[in-house]
N, C-alpha and C positions, 0 to 999 in steps of 0.2 A: 609542567605536565610531563609525565613519563611516557616515552614512546617505546613500542615494541614493533620495530619495522619488519621483523621476520613473519609476524602474523597480521600486520597491517592495522594495528590499533594504537590508540592513545588513551591514557587515563584522563577523563575529562575534568574540566573545571566548569561547573554549572552554576547558574543563578536560579534561586527559588524565591517565591514571594515570602516576605517576612511574616512572622506570627501576627495574627490579627486580620490578615487578608481573608476575605470570603472566598475560599477555594472552590466552592460550588459555582460561583460566578466567574472565577478566574479560568477554570478549565473548560474548553469547548472542543468539540469533535473536529477531526481532520477536515481541512478546507475543501477537499475533493469529494466530500460526501453530500448526499441530498441535492445533487446538482440540478435535478428537475423538480425540486420541491421547495420553492421559496418560502412557503409557510413555515417550514422547520426553522429556517434562519431568522425569520421574523419573530418567531417565538423565543429564540435564543436572545435576540436583541431586547425583547421585553423583559426577559428574566435577568439579564445583565444590568440594564439601566445605565447608570453613570459609574458603576463600580469598576475598579481595575479589572481587566479581563484580557485574555489572549484573543478574544474576538476582535479587539482593536489593533492587534498585531499581525493579523492574517488577512488574506483576501479570499473569502468564500467563493468558490468557482461558479456558484449559481449566478453571480453577478458579472461574470467575465464579459458577457455579450452586451451589457448595459452601458449607457453613457457614463462618463465620469471616472473611468479607470485610472487615468493619470492622477487625478485629485485623490482618489482612494489610496493609491500607492504612496503619494506624498504624505498623506495623513498617517499611514502606517509608520513611516520613517520618523515623523515628528513625535508620534506617541511613544515609540521605543525610546527616544532620547528623553522625553518627558518622564517616563517611568524610571529611567536610570538616574536622572537628576533629582527625582523626588525621593531617592533612597528607598525604593520599594523593595529591593532585593537583598538577600544575603547569599554569600558565596559558599559553595561546597566543592572541594576537590576530592575526587575518588569515584569509584564505580557506585552506581545506585541500583539496588535490587528492587524490582517492581513486582507487585501482585495486582492483577486486574480480575475482578470477579463480576461475571455477568450470567444471569439465569442459573445460578448455583454452580457454575464452573469457574475455576480460577486458573488463569494463565500466569506464567512466570517469565520474567525477563531481566535483562541487565542493560543499563544505560552506559554506553561508552562511545568513543569517537573512532570512526573508520578513516584510514589514510586513503585519500582520493588518488594518490599515486598508484595504488593497488587496484584501481577500479577502471574498467574499460567498457563503455556502453556500445561499442561497435559490434556489428554482426560477426559471429564467429569468435567472440571474445574468449580468451583463456586466462583471464586475470584471477587473482586470489579472491577478489570480491567481484561478483558477476551478476549482470541483469538476468532475470528469468523470463522476461517477455520483451516484445518490441516496444519502442518508445514512440508516443504520439508527439511528433516534433512541434506541432502548433500549440501544444500546451506549455511549452517551455518559455517563450518570450515574456509573458506576464510574471512568471516566477523569477526569471532572471532579473527583470527590472526591480522587483521587490528586494531580492537578496543583494543586488549590487548596491542599493542604498541603505541596507539594513545594518543597524548596530548589533542586532541580536538574531540568532537563528532559533526557531522553535520547531522541533522535529515531530512529524507524524510517521517517520520512517520506521518500518519493522523489517529486520533482516534475520534470516534463518541460518541456523547451523544444523547439520545432520549428525545428531549425537544419540544413537540408539541406546547407549549405555548410561545416558543421563549424567555425564561426568562434569559438565560445565556449570549448569545452573542449579540442578537439584541439591548439591551440597550447600548452596546459599539458603535454600528453603529450610534445610535441616538446622542451619546455624542462625536463623533469623532472630531468635530470642536474644542473641548477643549483639545485635545491630541497633544503632541509634535510629529511631523513627524520624523521617524527614517530612512526611505529609500523610494524611489519611482523610479521604473525602468520598462522599456519596455523589456521584456525577449526575449532572442534569439530564433531562430528556430520556430517561431510561438507560443511561450509559453504564449503570452498575457501580461498582466500588473500586477505588484506586488507592493503593498505598505504596510508599517508597521508603527505603531504608538505606542508610550509609553502610557500605560494605567495609569491613575491617581490612587492614593491610595484609594480614595473614590470609584471609579468604580471597582477597584480590590476587595474591600471588598464585593461589590454587587455581583460580580461573584462567590466568595466563598459561600455566603449565598444562591445563586440560585442553585449551585451544591449541597449544603447540603440539600436543599428542595427536589431535585430530588432523593437523596439517602435515604430519610426517608422510613423506612420499610413499613409503612401503605400506603404511596403514591405509592411505588413500587408495593405492592401487589394488590392495586386497579387497577393500570394501566394495569397489565398483567393478572389479574384474578388468582393469585396464593396465597398460604398461606403466612401469615406474617412472618413465620420462613424461607421462601425461601431466600437464600442469595441474596443480592442486586447486580445487574449488573449496574454500573454507566458508565463505559467507555468500549466501544467495538471497537476492531481493525477495521480500515478501510483499510488503506494501510500501508505497512512497517512491516508486521507481522514478517518477518525474522530478521529485524533489531532490533525490540524490544525483540524477542526471543534471539538474540545474546547478547544484553545488560543484559538480565536476567541470561543467562548462565555464563557470566563473573562475575556478582555480586554474584551469589551463590558460585562461586569458591573463590572469594576474601574475602567475609565477615568474615570468621573465622580468616583471617590474618590482616584485617584493622579495624575491628569493625563496628558498625552500623551507625556511623556518617561519611560517606565518599561519595564523589561525584558519585562513581560508583553505589550507591544505587538508583540513579535517572536517568531518561532518558528524554531528551528534545523532546517534540512532539508538533504538532499542533492539537488542538481539533476543530471539526466542528459539527454542529447540523445536524443530519440525515434529518431533515425537512427543511434545507436550500433549497430554491427554485432553486438555481443554482447548487446544488449537484445532480449529476446523477450517478446511478449505471449502469455501462456498463458490458456486458458479457466479459469473457476472453475465447478466442477461442484456439483451439489446432492445432498444426502443427506437423506432423511426417516427419522426414527427413531420406532419404536413405531406402526406403521400400525394404524389402527382401522377403516378403510373399504376397500372393493374399489377399488384404485387405477385399474385399467384401466376399470372401469365409470364412475368419476368423471371420468376423462379424456375418455371417449367422450361423456358427458353434457355436459361443459363445452364441447366443440367439436362438438356434434351436427351430423352431415352433413359435417363438414370434417376429420374425424380418421381416420387409418389407422394400424393397428399391425401390424408384420410381425416375427415371431420370427426370429432369426438364431442360428447355431450357436455362435459364439464372440465374445469381446470384440473381437478383432481385426476380425472382419467388421462388427460394429456401428460401430467407430471409422472404418473405411474408408467405410462408407455415410454417416456423419454428416459427416466431414471433406471428402468429395468431393461433397456435395450441391450441386446447381445448380437454377436455376429459381425459380418463385414460391413454391413450398411451403417451409415451414420444417421442418427435420429435427432431431430430438433423440434421443439414445440412452436406453434404459431398462434399468436393471440391477436385478434382484431384484423385490421387490414381488409375489411369487407366480409370477414368470417367472424366466428366467435372463438372456438378453440379447435385446433387441429394438430396433426402430427405429420412432419415432413420426413421422408426417408430418402437418402442419397446413396446410390450405388456407385462404386468405383470413385470414391472421393479424391479430391486433389490434395488433401492434407491429412496428416496422421490423426489429427483431432478434429472433431466436428466444429469447434470454435474457429479453427483456421479455415476450413472449407467455407463456412458461413461468412466469415469476415471478408474474404476475398470477394464474394458476391456483394456484400453490403457496401464495401468501399466503391466498387464500380457503379452500383445502383445510385448512390448519393452523388457520385461524380457526374453521372448521366442525368442528373436532375430528377431522379425518381422520387426523392423526398427532400424536404428542407434541411433536415438535420438528423443526427443520430446521437443517442446518449447510452451510457452504460450504467445499469442499475442493479441494486442488490435486493433480493427477496422476491419470491413469486407474487406476493400480495402487491408490492409496488409495481411490478411489471404489469399485472392485470389491470390495476387502476389506471395506469398511464396508457397502456396499449389499447384499451377498449374505448378511449375517448375518440370522438369522430376525427377521421383523417390520420389516425395513428396506427401503428402495428408494432408488435413485439415478438421477440424470439426467446424461448425458454431453452436453456442449456443445462445438461447434467454436469456435476462437478467432477474433478479429476482426483484420484487418490493422492493424498499428500506425500505418501512414501515414494511415489514415482518421481517427485520433482527433481531431486539432485541428479539422479542417474540420467533422466531425460535431458536435462540441460547439459550435462557432461558429454553425452553421446550425440545429441542432436542439435544443441545450441538453444538459443532463446525460444520460448513458446510464442504463439501468436499473442498479440497485445490483448490485455484484459481477459486472460484465460481463467484466472481464479482470484479469489479474494479471501483474506484471512478474516473470516466471520462476516456478518452482515453490517450494515451501516452503523447501527448504534453500538456495535462491538469494536469499532475502529479506535485507534489511539486518540486519546484526548491530550491536548497540549498542557503540559505542566512545567517541565524544566525548560530553561533557555540557556543559551551560551553566547558570550560576547564574541563577535566576529569583526566588528567595525573598529 
């Protein structure tokens, strides 16, 4: 594998299912989706049946709180080895160009490896590869246990580059007719269409040079209006923050034992351009389960003198008010919690973003036993369905403009956790490629 340490990448060697594998059963959505909807994963299990599938190589997080986690992790490790011994895979070395079409829109990406030596998850990070949001630490241990025992990694990580001139990925789209097709599949459960192509060596070199141009200190400084000694941010996390943080934690633990030239130093990811017209930033909403306290009273107490609540007739009216909010006050929608639909306004907020102000309250509310649990969901329809169940409540948040991401992270650091999502749940990355790490 060829390494480009100056831009923190490695050309990957991936394994893909051999011809004849039912790819519609092989590919399943990222494990951190539909975490409050077990019926989705039950449907996936029925669709897969006994066929080879990435479902058997991942731990859907909907099951994290259930009994039998150690047995499930052990079964994942055994199945990886079984698939390898069964000669299920064929190897491909080189970049893979990806097209993912959902609802008539096509996103474009490249599969490559990122060098974890260039990634720092700590607050205030100035690394070449950088987190965009805070890490939920209690989500790491199960992932660490899986990866520590894994012979393969299967990424659902999406990493962004800020390429307004479309110099990195768009040339691959133009040259696609000359690439060897690797897979082409209609995904299950409304996931859209996925196709992958082997990038030629000439096109691969062009990608490397385009990334190097983005990473030039003078180009970086001019783009963001910062000093030339400001550390360059080339790759910013989009989705899969916790998976990359897991890979980093394991690498930091392993490297004194295995040396610097080891597969664990790298993590397979898909990179996409934040300016891709089909890439949309969706808000991530919050749901509280098992309310134990009067939510409105606690909200009013937390923001005493700075809090206003207005009931509205419909979900559509709530969404319109939140999405159209302007001015200094931060606006959040409330669903359920003893009410139906309402709008919260917070004056003199504690955070630059409404999601940060709200999250501070929610963390304290759950810590003070105001509710049994909190989850993070995609889609206003899912939020409404869950939040209107007895004993629950939900918070609707507006999205952030995607063009603000890089500059905000450069100037202000990581965003509050679960600030944005690259599309809704069914648009998330489906597992297809794997990479040997064991």
